[in-house]
N, C-alpha and C positions, 0 to 999 in steps of 0.2 A: 504493500500500500504506500501511497505517497503521503507526504506530510500533511496535506490538506485533509486526508481521510482521518488522520489522527486528531486534528483540531475539530472536525465535525462530530466526532464521537463523544459528545458531551451531554446528550439528552438522558434523563433519568427514565429507566424502564422498571417495571415491577420486578421482573426476574433479576435484573442487575442489582436493584436495591436489596432484595432478600438474600441473594447470594453473598453480597458484600457484608451485609449485616451479620449473617451466620458466621462468615469467616472471621469477622472482628471479634465476635463473642468467643469463638473457639481459641483464637489467638490469646484472648485475655486469660485463659486458663493457665497459660505458661507460668506466670508469676506465682500462682498458687502451687503448682506442682513443684517448682523450683524451691519455694520456701519450705514445703513439706519435706523435700529431699534434704535440704540443709538441716532441718530440725531433727529428722529421723535418722540421719547417717552422718558420717564424718567426711563426706565427699567434698572435694574442692570444686570451684567453678569450672576450670578447664576440663577436668575429668568428666564432670556431669555433661558438659557441652559435647565432649567427644562421644560419650555413650549415646547421647541424643542423636548424633549424626550417624553413628554405626547402624542404628535401627532405621534411620530415615533413608539412607543411601539406596538400599535395594528398591524401594518404591520409585525413587527418582531415576534410577537406571532403567527400570522397566518402562516408566513413562517416557523417557528420552528415546528408547528404542521404538516404542509404539508410535510416538509422534513423528519419527523420522522416516516411517514407512510410507509407501505410496508414490506413484509416479508424479503426482501433482505437487509434491512437497518441494519447495524451492531450497536450494543449498544455502547454507549460512555463509556470508562473506567473511573475510578475515577481519574487517572492521567491526562487523556485528559480533564476532566471537570475542573480540577485545572488550566491547561494551558489556556483553553478558558476563564475562569473567570479572571485570572490575565492579559491576553492579552487584554480582553475587558476593564478592568479598566485602563490599561495603554493607550490603543489606543483611547478610546472614552469618558472616564471620565476625567482622569488627563490631557491628551493632549487638550481636548476640553475646560476644565476649564482654563488652562493656556492661551489658544488661545483667548477665549472670553474676559478675563480680559485684556490681552495684547492689544487687538484691541481697547480698550478704550483710549490708549495712543499713538498708532502708526497708520500710514496710511494703507489702505488695500494693496497697492502695496508693502510696506515694510514688512508687515506681511507675505505675500506669499513668498517673497524672503528669509526671514530668515527661514520660515517653510520648505522651500525646500532644506535645508541642510540635511533633513532626509534621502534621498537616499544614501548619502555618509555613514551615520551611519548604514543604513540597509545593504548595501553591505559589510561593514567592519564586522558587526555582523555575517552575513552569512559566510564570509570568515574565521573568526577566531573561532566562536562558533560552526558553523555547517559544517565547512570545505568544503563549496561550492566554486568551482573555479571561478575566475573572468576572463572572456575572454578579448582578446585584443580589440574587438569591444566595449565591455562595458567600458573598461578603456578610450578609445578615446571619447566615448559618455559622460562619466563623466567629462573628462577634458574640453570638449567644453561647456557643460551645466553649469558647475560651474565657469568657466571663465566668461561666460555671466552673471550669477547671481551675481558674485562678482563685475563686472563693474556696473551693475544696482544698487546694494546695495550701492556702493560708492557714486553714484550720488544722491540717495535718502537720504543718510546721510547728504549731504550738505543742503538739504531742511528742514530736521526735527531736526537739531542739537540744535535749540533754545527751543525745547519742554522740559520743566522741567522733564517730566516723560518719556522721550525718551529712556533712557538706561534701566529703569525698565521695560517698555513695551517690549523692544527688548529682554531683558533677559527672560521674561515670554514666548515669542514666541520661543526662543531658547530651553527652557525646553520642550515646546510643540513638537519641532522637535525631541528631544531625546526620549521622551516617545512614540511618534508615530512610530519612527524607530524600537523600540522594538516590537511594534504590527506588523509592516510589516514583519520584519525578522522572528518572531515567528510564524505568521500565515502561512507563506510559508511552514513551517514544519508540522503544524497541519491540514491544509485544505485537503491535499491528504488523510489523515487518517479518517476524519469525514465528509468530503464533504463541498463544498463552502457555500451552502445555510444554512446548519445547523450551521456551524461555525459562519458565519456572524450574524445570528439571535440570537444565544445564547450569543455571545460576546457583541452585542449591548444591549441585555437585562441585562447582567451583568453590563455594563456601566450605563444603566438607573437606576439600583438598587443603584449604588454608588451615582449617582447624586441626586436621590430622598432622600436617607438617609442624604446626605449633606444638602439638602434644609430643611428637617425636623429638623435637629440639629441646623441649623442656625436660624430657627424660624421666618423667614421673610415672614409670610403668608400674611400680608397685601399687600406686593408687588405683589403677585400673583393676589389678588382680584382687585387691583387698576391698573392692567396692561392690561386692555381690548384692548387697542390700539395695543398691541404687538401680539395678537393672529394670525393676518394675517401673520406677519413676522414668527411666530412660524410654521405655516402651510408650508410656503415656505422653511424654514430651514429643516423641517422634510422630505418633499417629494422631493424637487429639490436638496437640498444640503446634504442630509443624506441618506435616504432610497435607492433611485435609484442608486446613485454613489457607495454606500457601497457594494451593490450586484454586480455591474459592476466590481469594483476593485477586489473583491474576485474571481469572475469568471475569470478575467484576470490572477490572480495569479495561478489559477488552470490550465490555458491553456499554459502560457508562463513562469511561475516562478516569484518569488518575486523580484529578481534582475532586471529583465527586466521591471517589473511593476514600480519599483522605478525610473528607468531612464526615461521611457516613460512619467511618471507622471510629469516630469520636465516641461511639457508644461503649468502646472498650473500657474506659475508666469506670463507668457505671457498673458494668458487668464485673470487673475485678473487685471493686469496693464491696459489692454485695457478696461475692464469693469469699473474699477475705474475711468478712464478718461471720458468715455461716460456717466456714471451714477452718479458718485460722484463729477466729476469735478476736479479730481486730475491731476496734471501736468505730461506730458510726456516729458522727457529731453533726451539729446544726449546719455548719458550712458545707459539709458533704451533701446534706439533704438538698439545700438550696442549689448548690452547684449541679447536682444530679438532675434536678428539674430543668435547669437551663440547658444542660447538655441534651436531654431527651427532646426538648422543644426544638433545638437546633437540628438534631438528627431527623425529626419528623418534618421539619421545614424543607430539607433537601429532597425528601421523597414524597412530598405531599401531593403534587399534581398528578393524580391517578388518571386524569383525563388524557394525559399525553403518553400513556403507556402504549408501546409499539408492539408488544408481544401478547 
């Protein structure tokens, strides 16, 4: 597809909205599973991330093979390969590493709130680097969702301020948001040219390569042998919080564009906060409630006009 096709792919459809919404909710389970793994085992962040990718890779290898079959499949150019590798490293190696390490020091609710600064970065990257317009509806949705996230973040700040590693953990999650926004913005440009399934599979395999190389260089092989209790968490992270939502989000970007995906995915903090309360026992406070309401309104705004559904 040409660049114009990418720019035109910005209308909200019911299927695109629901697929993206489900993908965001499943992605939000990641922080819960990681916190449970840290609490229930002595595993470190890099080992847990490695186990996650060990279980994820077979699915992406199969997906890459299936997506590359057929006479009508266009070959990937050298330039596109470089884009896929770079975006995979940014989106699921660097961002995941920052995220997993940061989760050792901050709550699951706070992690998700900081991480969801990434739609702002993604929309700005699309606007300035790829010259994609930002609609009035997207602007209002961003204002509502980030006002809500800001309120909830302020309240969370009051609870975790005594944590000696609070600012370090928050900074790592902030870096995660930046690197993931690069992936979101860049993938919106590459997916229409190579296909959602092929892009997701190859990008995740590139990220896995980076993670495995990091683990080998670190040389902490004993941690992998002595982490038998984490294999169950690794399976959950791989299937529920990685494989399924990654394909859902990529399919959503193909249907409705990366800007809309970034905004709809703002439901993630709401989902994580509720799960953190029910599963981890994290407190829910007034600022979170108000912020949650604003985020939900913003998400509903982006998918409101059902009369424009194309499918």
